[in-house]
Structure formats: C-alpha cells, structure tokens
Residue frames relative to the residue before (quaternion, step in Angstrom):
aa qw qx qy qz dx dy dz
X 1.0000 0.0000 0.0000 0.0000 0.00 0.00 0.00
X 0.4260 -0.6993 0.5168 0.2498 3.57 -1.00 0.82
X 0.4613 -0.6835 0.4938 0.2762 3.55 -0.90 0.92
X 0.5511 -0.6235 0.4443 0.3319 3.55 -1.02 0.83
X 0.6030 0.5654 -0.3644 0.4288 3.60 1.01 -0.70
X 0.6449 0.5087 -0.3134 0.4765 3.59 1.03 -0.76
X 0.6420 0.5139 -0.3171 0.4725 3.57 0.97 -0.86
X 0.6684 0.5027 -0.3052 0.4554 3.58 0.91 -0.87
X 0.6143 0.5359 -0.3441 0.4659 3.59 1.06 -0.71
X 0.6663 0.4885 -0.2964 0.4791 3.58 0.94 -0.90
X 0.6490 0.5200 -0.3065 0.4631 3.57 0.96 -0.89
X 0.6793 0.4990 -0.2976 0.4483 3.59 0.86 -0.92
X 0.6210 0.5349 -0.3479 0.4552 3.58 1.00 -0.73
X 0.6972 0.4586 -0.2726 0.4789 3.58 0.94 -0.85
X 0.5963 0.5436 -0.3651 0.4643 3.59 1.06 -0.64
X 0.6556 0.5132 -0.3128 0.4571 3.57 0.92 -0.89
X 0.6551 0.5147 -0.3112 0.4572 3.57 0.97 -0.85
X 0.6480 0.5070 -0.3142 0.4737 3.61 0.94 -0.87
X 0.6575 0.5038 -0.3181 0.4612 3.59 0.94 -0.81
X 0.6286 0.5193 -0.3400 0.4685 3.61 1.04 -0.67
X 0.6294 0.5212 -0.3302 0.4724 3.58 1.00 -0.79
X 0.6739 0.4967 -0.2936 0.4616 3.56 0.89 -0.95
X 0.6492 0.5196 -0.3210 0.4533 3.58 0.95 -0.82
X 0.6603 0.5031 -0.3015 0.4690 3.56 1.05 -0.76
X 0.7572 0.4290 -0.2032 0.4486 3.58 1.04 -0.75
X 0.7605 0.3882 -0.1881 0.4854 3.59 1.13 -0.58
X 0.5314 -0.5619 0.5057 0.3822 3.57 -1.21 0.43
X 0.6917 -0.5297 0.2993 0.3891 3.57 -1.12 0.69
X 0.6764 0.4927 -0.3165 0.4467 3.61 0.83 -0.88
X 0.6638 0.4770 -0.3074 0.4872 3.60 1.01 -0.74
X 0.6212 0.5349 -0.3429 0.4587 3.57 1.04 -0.72
X 0.6390 0.5330 -0.3304 0.4454 3.59 0.93 -0.86
X 0.6632 0.4887 -0.2962 0.4833 3.58 0.98 -0.85
X 0.6464 0.5177 -0.3160 0.4630 3.59 0.95 -0.88
X 0.6508 0.5323 -0.3149 0.4404 3.56 0.89 -0.96
X 0.6534 0.5107 -0.3158 0.4610 3.59 0.91 -0.88
X 0.6857 0.4760 -0.2855 0.4709 3.60 0.84 -0.96
X 0.6479 0.5337 -0.3082 0.4478 3.56 0.97 -0.90
X 0.7063 0.4455 -0.2687 0.4801 3.57 0.87 -0.92
X 0.5675 0.5621 -0.3869 0.4607 3.61 1.15 -0.49
X 0.7124 0.4545 -0.2513 0.4720 3.58 0.99 -0.81
X 0.8248 0.2626 -0.0941 0.4918 3.58 0.86 -0.96
X 0.6017 0.5899 -0.3464 0.4122 3.60 1.24 -0.18
X 0.8284 -0.2611 0.1791 0.4621 3.54 -1.31 -0.39
X 0.7171 0.4094 -0.2661 0.4974 3.60 1.05 -0.59
X 0.6929 0.4278 -0.2645 0.5166 3.58 1.31 -0.03
X 0.8626 0.0069 0.0245 0.5052 3.54 -0.86 -1.04
X 0.6435 0.5305 -0.3347 0.4386 3.59 0.88 -0.88
X 0.6710 0.4958 -0.2894 0.4692 3.57 0.92 -0.90
X 0.6444 0.5189 -0.3198 0.4617 3.57 1.02 -0.77
X 0.6384 0.5209 -0.3294 0.4610 3.60 1.00 -0.76
X 0.6493 0.5064 -0.3136 0.4729 3.58 0.96 -0.86
X 0.6561 0.5114 -0.3066 0.4627 3.58 0.96 -0.86
X 0.6554 0.5073 -0.3092 0.4664 3.59 0.92 -0.88
X 0.6361 0.5212 -0.3254 0.4668 3.57 1.01 -0.79
X 0.6584 0.5043 -0.3123 0.4634 3.59 0.90 -0.87
X 0.6541 0.5046 -0.3075 0.4722 3.59 0.97 -0.85
X 0.6439 0.5239 -0.3147 0.4602 3.56 0.99 -0.85
X 0.6424 0.5159 -0.3176 0.4694 3.58 0.99 -0.81
X 0.6424 0.5128 -0.3223 0.4695 3.58 0.97 -0.84
X 0.6470 0.5210 -0.3172 0.4574 3.59 0.93 -0.88
X 0.6712 0.4902 -0.3007 0.4677 3.59 0.89 -0.92
X 0.6555 0.5041 -0.3175 0.4641 3.58 0.93 -0.85
X 0.6491 0.5171 -0.3116 0.4628 3.57 0.99 -0.80
X 0.6578 0.4955 -0.3066 0.4772 3.59 0.96 -0.83
X 0.6460 0.5243 -0.3217 0.4521 3.56 0.98 -0.82
X 0.6547 0.5029 -0.3112 0.4706 3.57 0.96 -0.86
X 0.6388 0.5236 -0.3238 0.4615 3.58 0.97 -0.84
X 0.6592 0.4984 -0.3096 0.4703 3.58 0.93 -0.85
X 0.6509 0.5069 -0.3207 0.4654 3.60 0.98 -0.78
X 0.6371 0.5260 -0.3235 0.4614 3.57 1.04 -0.79
X 0.6904 0.4611 -0.2741 0.4854 3.60 1.08 -0.69
X 0.5260 -0.6451 0.4089 0.3742 3.57 1.25 -0.19
X 0.4638 0.6628 -0.4512 0.3769 3.57 1.26 0.30
X 0.2824 -0.7440 0.5797 0.1751 3.53 -1.15 0.61
X 0.3339 -0.7329 0.5646 0.1804 3.55 -0.94 0.97
X 0.0185 -0.8128 0.5820 -0.0178 3.57 -0.65 1.09
C-alpha cells in the first residue's frame, strides 16, 4: 500500500505546477479566484483532506481487525 504522505507529496508537487501555469496565463485577479477554487478542491479541505481521512479510517479498520483476530487467538501472518 502506498503511504498517504507519499501521495500528498506527489499531489502537492502537481498542485504547485498547475498554480504556476495558471499564474503565468491569467491576470492576477483571475488567478486569485482560480487559486482559491483550485485549493478548495484539491487542498486540505478537498481531496487532500479526504485522503488523510480515508487513511485514518483504514488504519482504524486494520487495527480493529487485528485486535479481533488476536482476541480469537488467530495469528496474522
């Protein structure tokens, strides 16, 4: 499984590149609006936040399954 930190690093590098393209192509006022919308979708309150949340939920699920297996006397290999 790919670590969320690695995914976020890749995502952030591409977000920065897209923002540079937009800044080069748009007047400042349009760039400011684009940047806000773009980061709402792909930043901490958007995709990035969803990835972190999914990772946390996945970790909880795995920990819960592991504890259940240990309680039953099963060994995880």
